[in-house]
N, C-alpha and C positions, 0 to 999 in steps of 0.2 A: 402263498397260494393255497387254496383249498384243495381238498383231495380230488375234486372233480375237474381241476385245471383252470378255474376262474381266479382272477385277481380280486382280492376283497376291496370294498369301497374305501376302507380306512387306510389302506396302503396307498391308494391313489391320492386321497386327501392329504396324507402326510407328505407324499412326493410333491404335490402342488404347493403346499405350504413351504416346504424346504426350498423350492425353486424361487418362490416369491421372497423369502427371507434373503437368500443368496443374491437376488437382484437388487434388493433394497441396500444390502451391505456394500455391494459393488458400487452402486450409485453414490452412497454416502462417502465412500472412499475417494471416488473421483471428485466430488464436491469439496472435500476436505483438502485434497491435493491442490486443486485449483485455487481455493481460498488462501491456502498457505503461500503459494507462489505469488498471488496478488498482493498479499499483505507484505511480503518481502520486497516486492517491487516498489510498493508505496513507501516503505521505510527508507530504501535507498534514495528514492526521489526527494524525500523530505530532508535527508542529510545533505544531498546536493543543494537543495534550495536554501537550507540554513547556511551553508558555506557561502553561497552567492549573496545572501542578504548580509552576512558579516563583512564581506569584501565591499559591498556597496556602502555599508555604514561607515567603514574606514575611509572610503573615498569621499563620502559626504563630509566627514570631519575635516579631511585635508582641504577640501574646497572651501568649507566655511572659514577655516583658519586663514587661508590665503585672501579670501574676500574681506575679512576683517583687517588684514594688513593693508590691502589696497584702499579700504575705506579710510583707515587712519592716515595713509599717505595723501589721499585726495583731500581730507579735511585739513591736513597741514598745508597742502598747496593752496587751498582756498583762503586760509587764514593769513598766509604770507602776503597775499596780494593787497 
């Protein structure tokens, strides 16, 4: 404050700039927290989908194996007639 009781313009400018910087920092912190939680959610969903795909691939292999056995048996049956 000046000697006559008035607040200088520079202290008001510095106060406004400080509030703006604080608001930007707070906003960026929230964005960072939300992005981190979203990335972690995507990672867990990807791991779950990889597990599902691996199970489906194993089931596919089993089904193909069984179909090959059935096909061989059917070929054998048709050749015997």
